[in-house]
C-alpha positions, -999 to 999 in steps of 0.1 A, spaced: 208 -478 -445 220 -458 -417 214 -419 -421 242 -399 -431 222 -372 -449 241 -346 -427 272 -356 -434 269 -360 -470 256 -326 -471 283 -311 -444 312 -325 -473 295 -308 -502 298 -277 -482 335 -283 -477 343 -292 -502 330 -269 -528 341 -238 -503 381 -252 -501 384 -271 -531 358 -270 -559 356 -232 -562 396 -223 -557 397 -246 -588 387 -223 -612 413 -205 -615 442 -230 -614 470 -206 -626 476 -173 -624 502 -142 -627 503 -108 -613 494 -74 -635 514 -47 -635 487 -21 -621 493 23 -621 465 45 -612 458 83 -614 435 98 -594 410 124 -607 404 158 -588 368 159 -581 341 149 -600 346 127 -629 365 136 -660 355 120 -692 368 87 -707 398 104 -730 409 121 -698 411 97 -677 426 73 -708 454 97 -713 461 104 -672 495 98 -665 491 70 -633 517 64 -606 528 29 -599 505 7 -572 505 -28 -556 479 -50 -544 476 -37 -510 473 0 -513 449 22 -496 429 38 -525 399 57 -532 384 92 -511 347 90 -505 330 101 -542 366 95 -558 371 81 -594 406 66 -600 419 52 -631 440 16 -628 460 10 -657 465 -30 -656 493 -41 -679 506 -79 -687 516 -107 -704 504 -142 -714 524 -168 -707 532 -190 -739 526 -221 -718 488 -207 -717 486 -214 -752 453 -236 -760 434 -222 -730 408 -197 -714 420 -169 -697 406 -137 -679 417 -113 -657 403 -108 -624 407 -73 -612 392 -66 -572 393 -37 -566 388 -39 -527 350 -59 -529 332 -73 -504 313 -102 -526 283 -94 -502 278 -56 -510 269 -59 -549 257 -27 -556 267 -6 -523 303 -5 -530 329 5 -549 325 1 -591 345 -4 -622 340 -1 -662 365 -14 -681 378 -1 -709 401 -10 -737 425 15 -748 402 31 -779 377 36 -748 355 16 -756 332 -4 -731 341 -40 -719 321 -46 -690 312 -34 -655 331 -45 -625 309 -51 -590 314 -74 -562 296 -103 -581 315 -100 -612 353 -91 -609 361 -117 -644 370 -98 -683 376 -125 -708 413 -121 -725 407 -150 -747 392 -182 -753 417 -195 -765 448 -174 -766 478 -183 -785 500 -173 -756 522 -140 -753 494 -114 -762 504 -84 -741 473 -73 -720 464 -37 -717 429 -27 -698 415 5 -682 392 10 -652 374 38 -642 366 28 -610 347 46 -582 350 52 -553 318 50 -533 317 46 -501 297 21 -480 265 42 -466 247 11 -451 271 -14 -437 268 -43 -416 255 -23 -388 229 -5 -404 214 26 -402 245 44 -380 244 81 -392 272 88 -409 290 123 -431 297 102 -461 267 108 -477 280 141 -486 306 144 -499 311 180 -489 311 164 -458 329 131 -467 360 137 -459 393 125 -477 398 87 -460 404 63 -482 378 37 -483 393 12 -501 420 -14 -501 436 -27 -538 431 -68 -541 435 -95 -565 450 -80 -602 462 -111 -619 457 -130 -655 444 -162 -644 439 -191 -666 397 -201 -662 388 -236 -660 355 -238 -674 354 -275 -666 353 -267 -627 335 -239 -631 303 -259 -646 314 -287 -618 308 -256 -596 271 -251 -605 264 -285 -606 268 -291 -572 254 -255 -558 218 -261 -580 217 -298 -568 227 -285 -528 203 -257 -528 181 -284 -544 187 -308 -520 182 -285 -491 144 -276 -501 131 -310 -503 115 -326 -482 134 -350 -453 118 -377 -461 115 -370 -501 128 -401 -523 145 -373 -548 161 -356 -517 183 -389 -509 187 -394 -552 204 -364 -550 228 -371 -519 237 -403 -534 249 -387 -569 265 -359 -546 285 -383 -529 294 -403 -556 306 -372 -576 324 -357 -543 336 -394 -541 349 -388 -576 369 -358 -574 409 -358 -567 412 -331 -539 448 -330 -549 444 -327 -583 404 -311 -596 412 -298 -625 421 -335 -640 391 -349 -622 363 -324 -628 351 -340 -658 344 -374 -639 329 -362 -612 302 -342 -633 295 -377 -648 280 -389 -617 258 -359 -617 246 -364 -648 212 -385 -646 199 -364 -613 201 -331 -633 190 -347 -662 154 -357 -646 125 -336 -654 102 -319 -638 72 -327 -630 42 -319 -651 24 -301 -624 59 -280 -613 56 -240 -609 68 -223 -644 88 -194 -633 98 -166 -659 128 -150 -649 138 -116 -667 167 -104 -666 167 -70 -644 196 -48 -626 171 -32 -601 186 1 -605 177 33 -582 184 72 -596 193 82 -565 195 64 -533 227 61 -512 248 78 -545 244 111 -560 225 118 -597 255 111 -613 268 83 -600 237 68 -611 245 76 -644 276 56 -644 262 22 -626 237 20 -653 265 22 -679 282 -4 -659 255 -23 -658 248 -23 -696 276 -28 -709 275 -58 -683 241 -64 -701 252 -60 -741 282 -86 -735 267 -112 -712 235 -115 -748 264 -117 -765 278 -153 -745 245 -165 -733 216 -170 -763 190 -178 -745 187 -149 -716 165 -117 -721 174 -87 -700 151 -61 -695 153 -24 -679 129 5 -670 136 35 -664 134 56 -695 158 86 -677 180 58 -674 179 48 -709 181 88 -720 216 91 -694 230 59 -717 226 79 -749 239 113 -734 265 101 -717 280 70 -731 271 67 -768 298 37 -775 269 21 -748 242 32 -766 252 19 -796 253 -20 -781 218 -18 -767 204 -4 -789 216 -39 -818 207 -60 -785 171 -41 -784 169 -47 -822 175 -82 -817 143 -85 -791 168 -99 -758 174 -61 -745 134 -51 -729 126 -21 -721 101 -21 -698 75 1 -671 70 29 -701 80 53 -673 99 83 -671 116 62 -639 98 40 -609 85 67 -591 73 68 -562 28 68 -564 14 78 -535 29 118 -540 29 129 -574 2 144 -582 -21 136 -612 -5 153 -641 30 143 -628 17 103 -624 5 107 -664 36 130 -681 56 99 -661 42 76 -686 38 102 -710 76 106 -716 87 76 -705 70 53 -733 70 83 -754 106 74 -756 104 36 -763 82 48 -790 108 74 -809 137 58 -798 127 20 -805 89 20 -821 83 0 -789 52 2 -770 54 -11 -734 22 -29 -721 32 -27 -682 40 -4 -655 70 -18 -639 74 -6 -604 93 -35 -582 104 -13 -555 79 15 -550 67 22 -512 27 13 -518 4 22 -549 -24 52 -554 -52 42 -555 -60 69 -584 -29 48 -607 -48 17 -627 -71 46 -648 -36 69 -655 -19 30 -667 -51 19 -686 -51 62 -703 -13 56 -715 -22 24 -728 -7 -2 -708 -28 -27 -698 1 -43 -664 19 -36 -641 42 -60 -616 54 -50 -583 77 -62 -557 78 -46 -530 43 -54 -510 61 -82 -499 80 -62 -473 43 -49 -452 47 -60 -415 17 -71 -410 -8 -84 -433 2 -110 -461 -13 -99 -494 -38 -125 -504 -31 -125 -541 -3 -127 -558 -20 -125 -595 -52 -100 -597 -68 -74 -613 -65 -42 -592 -97 -21 -592 -90 16 -589 -109 48 -584 -132 48 -611 -135 13 -619 -105 6 -638 -89 -29 -634 -52 -35 -647 -39 -69 -644 -14 -72 -616 10 -95 -608 32 -97 -573 59 -119 -582 65 -147 -553 100 -153 -552 95 -116 -530 128 -103 -545 138 -84 -567 172 -90 -570 165 -131 -578 199 -147 -578 185 -183 -589 193 -195 -555 175 -231 -552 156 -212 -514 147 -185 -533 129 -210 -567 114 -233 -540 102 -205 -523 84 -183 -551 66 -220 -557 57 -228 -524 44 -192 -520 27 -188 -547 -9 -178 -537 -29 -189 -568 -22 -227 -571 -48 -250 -585 -59 -214 -609 -28 -200 -619 11 -215 -627 32 -189 -640 54 -164 -621 78 -136 -626 116 -137 -617 137 -101 -616 171 -122 -620 195 -99 -612 218 -79 -588 199 -44 -579 192 -13 -559 228 -3 -570 230 -22 -602 251 -46 -615 225 -73 -631 225 -108 -638 257 -127 -638 265 -157 -663 263 -179 -625 226 -172 -627 225 -178 -664 238 -208 -660 218 -222 -628 187 -215 -647 195 -234 -675 201 -265 -651 165 -258 -639 144 -257 -670 131 -286 -666 147 -302 -638 127 -329 -613 119 -310 -579 125 -276 -585 95 -254 -610 107 -250 -645 123 -217 -653 129 -200 -685 139 -166 -697 114 -146 -707 105 -108 -716 79 -93 -693 51 -95 -721 56 -128 -728 53 -133 -692 19 -112 -688 7 -132 -722 9 -165 -700 -3 -156 -671 -34 -138 -686 -43 -165 -706 -41 -194 -676 -63 -165 -655 -94 -148 -672 -110 -145 -640 -84 -134 -613 -97 -122 -578 -104 -85 -579 -79 -62 -553 -99 -25 -549 -88 10 -536 -52 12 -529 -23 -15 -526 -12 2 -493 25 -7 -477 22 -16 -442 60 -2 -441 80 30 -457 54 50 -438 73 82 -428 87 86 -464 53 100 -461 70 131 -445 110 130 -441 123 156 -464 104 182 -462 117 206 -483 120 180 -513 77 176 -511 74 211 -516 96 219 -540 80 192 -562 44 203 -552 52 236 -563 70 226 -592 41 207 -603 18 238 -599 41 257 -613 41 231 -648 4 235 -645 2 277 -642 31 275 -676 16 257 -695 -19 270 -692 -7 308 -696 20 298 -725 -8 279 -746 -34 304 -745 -5 334 -749 8 314 -777 -35 309 -794 -41 345 -786 -9 365 -791 14 344 -816 39 339 -781 61 313 -794 52 280 -771 79 270 -752 83 234 -762 115 222 -752 120 243 -717 88 227 -705 98 194 -721 131 195 -702 113 205 -670 94 181 -668 115 154 -673 134 168 -644 108 169 -619 95 136 -629 132 126 -619 131 137 -589 100 116 -577 120 86 -581 109 66 -550 139 76 -529 141 112 -538 106 121 -530 105 99 -504 129 116 -488 150 87 -482 180 92 -503 217 104 -489 225 147 -480 241 151 -512 208 142 -532 185 166 -513 210 193 -511 207 189 -553 176 188 -548 163 221 -533 183 232 -557 173 218 -587 134 231 -573 146 266 -571 162 270 -600 130 253 -618 113 278 -597 131 306 -617 130 297 -652 85 287 -646 78 316 -628 100 333 -664 78 315 -686 48 327 -665 53 363 -662 61 361 -699 31 348 -712 12 370 -689 31 401 -700 22 390 -737 -14 383 -724 -20 414 -709 -7 443 -727 0 481 -720 -23 501 -694 -27 505 -653 -59 479 -646 -48 459 -620 -53 420 -635 -55 389 -612 -44 358 -633 -63 328 -617 -51 294 -630 -74 272 -608 -91 258 -618 -128 268 -607 -131 302 -602 -127 325 -575 -136 358 -560 -156 362 -595 -125 353 -616 -131 323 -644 -109 301 -639 -79 303 -668 -86 339 -670 -78 374 -654 -100 399 -640 -104 424 -612 -115 407 -584 -149 411 -564 -142 409 -527 -167 413 -505 -180 417 -467 -148 425 -439 -132 404 -413 -131 417 -373 -104 413 -344 -115 415 -307 -105 408 -278 -118 371 -264 -130 368 -229 -104 345 -205 -81 358 -229 -66 357 -269 -85 365 -299 -123 363 -317 -114 366 -360 -156 374 -372 -165 376 -408 -196 367 -406 -191 338 -422 -170 314 -393 -164 331 -361 -127 316 -346 -119 319 -312 -82 320 -304 -72 313 -270 -42 327 -249 -22 295 -256 -28 301 -298 -51 275 -299 -82 274 -314 -113 267 -290 -140 275 -314 -141 273 -348 -181 280 -355 -198 283 -385 -227 306 -382 -247 299 -412 -244 260 -408 -252 267 -368 -224 245 -356 -190 243 -338 -163 229 -354 -138 220 -329 -147 193 -305 -157 205 -269 -127 205 -241 -106 200 -269 -76 228 -296 -74 231 -332 -39 238 -342 -22 219 -319 15 211 -328 24 178 -311 61 165 -305 63 125 -306 98 108 -300 108 92 -332 134 62 -335 121 35 -356 132 1 -352 148 6 -387 148 22 -419 153 62 -402 141 84 -431 113 54 -442 99 41 -413 77 52 -388 62 23 -358 33 29 -338 47 31 -311 56 67 -318 18 75 -302 31 64 -268 42 96 -261 36 122 -271 42 167 -261 13 191 -262 25 224 -276 5 247 -262 34 275 -244 32 303 -260 55 336 -261 31 358 -278 -7 359 -286 -13 385 -309 -33 404 -331 -16 404 -373 -12 445 -385 -40 434 -409 -66 432 -382 -75 395 -395 -55 377 -382 -33 361 -348 0 362 -345 18 335 -324 52 326 -312 65 294 -296 97 278 -284 105 245 -271 134 222 -273 163 238 -298 134 246 -322 108 281 -331 79 280 -347 58 317 -361 27 312 -365 -2 335 -389 -36 324 -380 -57 345 -405 -95 346 -417 -103 370 -450 -133 383 -454 -156 364 -475 -142 337 -472 -150 302 -452 -112 294 -443 -96 299 -416 -55 299 -428 -25 281 -410 7 301 -419 30 281 -400 73 286 -400 94 263 -385 131 268 -375 140 231 -365 161 217 -349 154 185 -333 163 149 -336 144 122 -342 112 137 -331 81 141 -350 64 168 -354 25 172 -357 -5 191 -365 -34 183 -348 -73 197 -354 -98 175 -335 -126 181 -354 -170 180 -340 -177 154 -366 -188 113 -367 -174 96 -394 -167 61 -396 -145 69 -432 -127 103 -449 -113 112 -479 -82 128 -494 -73 135 -526 -53 109 -544 -45 114 -588 -75 120 -604 -99 122 -574 -102 110 -541 -107 77 -520 -122 67 -486 -107 54 -459 -121 43 -421 -116 60 -396 -116 31 -372 -94 1 -370 -119 -33 -371 -93 -50 -382 -57 -54 -393 -56 -41 -418 -71 -11 -411 -51 -3 -377 -19 -10 -404 -30 25 -419 -17 47 -394 -1 72 -412 -10 80 -452 -10 97 -483 -32 130 -493 -24 148 -520 -45 191 -512 -69 173 -489 -88 153 -462 -126 157 -461 -148 144 -434 -185 147 -430 -217 138 -418 -246 139 -439 -252 178 -447 -218 191 -429 -185 182 -431 -148 199 -426 -121 197 -449 -80 204 -438 -63 215 -470 -27 220 -473 -1 234 -499 25 207 -492 27 188 -471 12 148 -478 12 125 -441 -14 123 -422 -32 103 -393 -67 102 -388 -90 88 -352 -116 92 -340 -131 85 -302 -163 87 -289 -164 112 -260 -167 99 -224 -187 124 -208 -224 132 -208 -223 150 -247 -210 110 -261 -203 124 -294 -171 114 -314 -143 134 -324 -123 126 -352 -90 142 -349 -72 146 -385 -33 153 -373 -12 164 -408 27 156 -406 49 182 -410 82 174 -397 109 145 -387 145 143 -379 157 111 -389 196 105 -386 200 83 -417 208 85 -443 209 124 -438 223 128 -403 205 167 -412 172 156 -421 150 189 -422 171 212 -401 169 248 -409 133 269 -417 106 254 -428 71 273 -439 44 255 -450 3 264 -452 -25 246 -439 -63 255 -442 -101 250 -419 -130 245 -441 -159 240 -414 -188 230 -429 -171 218 -464 -190 191 -487 -163 175 -509 -167 202 -538 -153 226 -509 -125 200 -502 -118 201 -538 -118 235 -545 -99 251 -517 -74 226 -519 -68 237 -555 -72 273 -543 -44 271 -515 -21 254 -538 -23 280 -566 -27 317 -561 -36 345 -574 -10 364 -595 -15 408 -602 -3 421 -633 -13 452 -643 -26 454 -682 -55 466 -710 -84 445 -700 -96 412 -685 -86 382 -704 -114 353 -708 -104 311 -706 -91 296 -734 -109 269 -726 -136 268 -698 -157 242 -682 -197 248 -667 -199 225 -641 -172 226 -607 -167 186 -604 -151 187 -636 -119 198 -627 -86 205 -657 -56 197 -646 -36 207 -675 -42 230 -707 -12 230 -733 -5 233 -769 -1 192 -787 38 179 -779 42 174 -817 38 212 -824 13 211 -841 -4 242 -816 -37 217 -813 -53 227 -777 -51 196 -752 -72 198 -723 -74 172 -700 -97 167 -667 -112 146 -645 -151 141 -624 -136 152 -591 -164 143 -567 -169 110 -574 -204 111 -589 -215 115 -628 -213 153 -643 -222 166 -680 -202 195 -685 -205 218 -715 -164 228 -723 -163 257 -745 -130 268 -760 -118 307 -767 -110 298 -798 -124 286 -834 -122 244 -831 -120 227 -860 -125 192 -845 -124 178 -811 -107 142 -808 -109 120 -773 -67 107 -767 -52 88 -745 -25 111 -728 6 106 -752 -19 130 -773 -33 97 -798 -64 91 -808 -84 64 -788 -103 42 -816 -132 34 -794 -141 65 -782 -171 83 -796 -163 121 -804 -182 140 -781 -210 161 -791 -197 196 -806 -216 229 -809 -192 249 -827 -166 257 -800 -191 242 -772 -183 206 -767 -206 187 -745 -191 156 -720 -206 131 -702 -182 118 -672 -190 85 -646 -174 92 -611 -134 101 -614 -131 98 -647 -102 110 -664 -105 121 -705 -83 138 -724 -95 157 -757 -72 175 -788 -90 206 -802 -80 214 -833 -82 246 -841 -97 266 -873 -67 283 -894 -73 323 -897 
């Protein structure tokens, strides 16, 4: 037989595009359209429905950026359509290639009840099936004219990302607004041909199955009368029935399709628009669930569920019913799909506390999985947190974006820093927006790396990023792929059902130890410094507020601010979403975030001050309140007392220019350029700064990545560097223990104060940058005379070691990494820590010196500022303040302690006398991260702590109140049945911890 394969395939494409798809709607009549443009921000539904619109025609321009327009469409179903299915086709001016990224709408009936959402891939509203003819149609559309930020030419700077700069130019052209007859037979033919055509393209060219499909398609196309598609569609479908009924081979890969609509809680739209995106998507999905009995939809992010409940009660009622039916599934158990690199220990724990508790309170549902398809890598401390929240599984997708190395597994056990393992799945479909294309399904089966020992994978199915969800076309395709020769088998299932099958078939999967590092989007550790500082400071203020409020409640009876703390925690957790905290959202989002953090700080400081005032009582004694988990200057952790300070700092001129700071512990030389050329550990008899090098060195790089400006820094940025060594002024500070340095470069200015306090083994650097650069990367370098093949950086509930070398491509790819409060490196017996109050990104490199010394220089550089122009063209412009400290002679205990110290400053209140801790621990390796009252209002005291040094620890926890009972709990403060109660002697509790082990204790107070 002659090979006509290419001819038939080309024929299929043209007939589908030009004849069959257009015949789905063979007849139509125009609707009458009127519009009312809401002034300012979105209005309540009742107001939008009641507004008096003005007539408008198809082809009219509408929609200022970020505006809301209420369209009213009216019409009458023609009598001659009686007995047929009729739909309204409502095209607001969509580009169907941009679902989730442009204008959207929510359709209402005149009584205000929602019908469904409109987006570029979902433009229809069912009017009747069948209609009687003569029905009056009246629908209202709340249309959001969200501008296109990420366009066909991506990453171009735009002012559209903030309503304050976006202007008023209409963004869209009103397109089709019709009533139309829907021919389901033709629609089904379209799905048949798409499924077979897409499958055929994925089969080997010499496959018999491919040619069976080819011949059936050829016969079907012969059966179609191109002048009467509607009259011949059924005949064409008959020609396809045989190839569509051929069953899959027994060894076919199994795909669990989970209806999905990944909705970024903010990204190229503000938070307020996400509230509406969620309403549109959930309206769509509840409607689809009613139409499709096999379909299952899962939605994560308890915050988004809470928005529906608060803002769209009529939609919420439909959601609750679908949840009760088991088909609309709460997933993930987190407040939002947060970043997991930068949130601190308690914040990461509270993501699960608030997320899981919402689903438990609302539905009685316990989530067993963390659901994080789009998060930019995963910190090594996360497995323990997931397990401590009562979950055992994780789903992610983003690792498929890594640029350098291909991850070796799709199903595996992920082991965290304490040894906890989590069953993890990384879907081989390589998208969290699966649309059931044949290419996606075939890719999943081919790509699956665990063939031969496992055969199940998951496919999150539906339009996402900006929402929209699963479509009826996707459901129809999945039905045909349920058991089809040549394809993987597809079935709709819940995440739990998938994981149950995957675990059962693969009881001993491979193990991946340590962080799941994404080899992409590394600059998210630095972009939008103000947002990152707001997060870090909010986390520590929340810890302080809980500590002092709990102490005051137990000691003085001051009411504990349950509701305020709950609300603030949820606000902070929301802003840890993986496009807010990473700095990859539009300007509007970050402008609002900075304002929110300022408001939170005022409120938390008010809670702290009220509690401390109640605790201090009346008196004139200055009391230092120490909220850090370690004693300092004689003040115990969690206590208030008068501090003790020994020694003093001497400031002298340096030979050759500059200044010397000496406090008997460290001698610091600052040269005439304002650079630290020596940091000598007097007790250790050891120089910290590498020979011939200088610390406190600001370095400027060009920063223009190939893609994803706010997200990425590409390794070639290091090829060009400017050392900022010119100083306008290097002068002694007025306190006699510091040096003040001023520099200017480009359009920017830096003022630094380098200080050495009496009795302290740390050099503090306060850096103020008035930043006005574009596409530049600012680093602060510390070249250290330390030979270290690895270094430690703090992560949640511990620290994680990374190599300093680049032996393999995996190590070379980690050229920018995350730390929390410290990085630490050491030789046996002597080490150095660099601690930070608000930065996360850093790099560590090493080189062997070529002179006679032949020593190793290990350079730590903290990342201060960037200046990408997309999606926020003014990223980080303006004034910033950072605090870092260099700690010579530091072991890991020093690094942990100094990291806390720089982040939790003392507070001074005058009062009657010292205040003993509510809870104390006698071992510095055991770090208390939370002291609070139990969330259930019982008055129990909850204490969370972990081993922080990486070894085993025995400690005694002493309560400053009478204890009636002790329970080991999970993060949600529920008893752990497998955990034995720790040994207790009155108010003293003995605990033993494995390296980095996390523990939560609930202390029941004895009634007075």
